[in-house]
N, C-alpha and C positions, 0 to 999 in steps of 0.2 A: 756163772758166777760161783766160785767154789767157797764153801763154808769151813772153815777152821774149827775143830771142837778141841779145846785144850782140856785134858783130864789130869788132876794132881792127886795121884793115889796117896791114900792114908796108909801109912806104915805103923802097924800096932806090934808091940812086943810085950812078953812077959819075960820072965828070965832065961827061959830056953827055946821058946818058938817066936818066930817072925811071921808075920803076915802082911800081905800088901793088898788092899781092897781098891775098888774103881777101876781096876783094869778092864773087867768085862764090859762097862759101858762104851769104853774106848773101842773095844774088840767088836761090838755088837754095831756100831755106828758104820763098820766098814761095808755093810749091805746097802746103804744108802748112797746112791750117786752123788757125787758133788759134795759129800761130806768128808773132811780130811781129819781123821782124828791123831791128836799129838798128846804124847805122855810129857809132863812137866814134873820134875822132882820136886820144886818146892824148896821152901826153907822152914825147918823145924822151928827156927829162933825168931822169924819174922811175925808180925802181926798180920791180921787179916788183911787189912788195907795193903800192907807192904808185899804181902805174898800175891794178892790180885793184881798190884801192879807189876810185880816181876812175870807172873804168868803172862799178863798182856804184853809186856816187853818180848818175851820169850817167843810168844805167838808171832808177833810182827816180824821179828828177825828171821824166824822159820818159813813164814810166808814169804818174805823178801828173798832168802836164799832159794826156795823152790821155784821162783818166778810167779808167784801168785799176786804180788803186788809190788809196786815200786817206791821210790821217795816221793811224797807229794801226793799219794792217792790218800782218799778217805776210806776210813774203814769203820764199820758199825761193831762196837764190842758190847755184849750182853754179859751180866754177870750177877751173882746175887751178893746182898750184904745182909746177913742174918736171913730173914724171911721175904725181904724186899728184893725185887727185880731191878736191876739199873741198865740203862741204856746210854752208853757213850758214842759220839762219833770223834774218832781219833784220826790226826793226820800222821800219815807214817813218815818217820825222819831217817 
């Protein structure tokens, strides 16, 4: 059973320099068999809840494209809201 790990990099800037964080956790997860890292751009204007839903939708579409799941499958999604961990069981549409 493959596990999809969606990483949303945080882009920081001052007036002249751009930096992108959180790419290395995605890269480091490549060493684990069955863990599939995916980078998602996210949205700077979305709220935390909206960006979480966007990332989940992106992950499900990516998994369907790669043949990891199909419509009607149940998927377990884990994410954080603030400091709390949340588990959702989602049906792929």
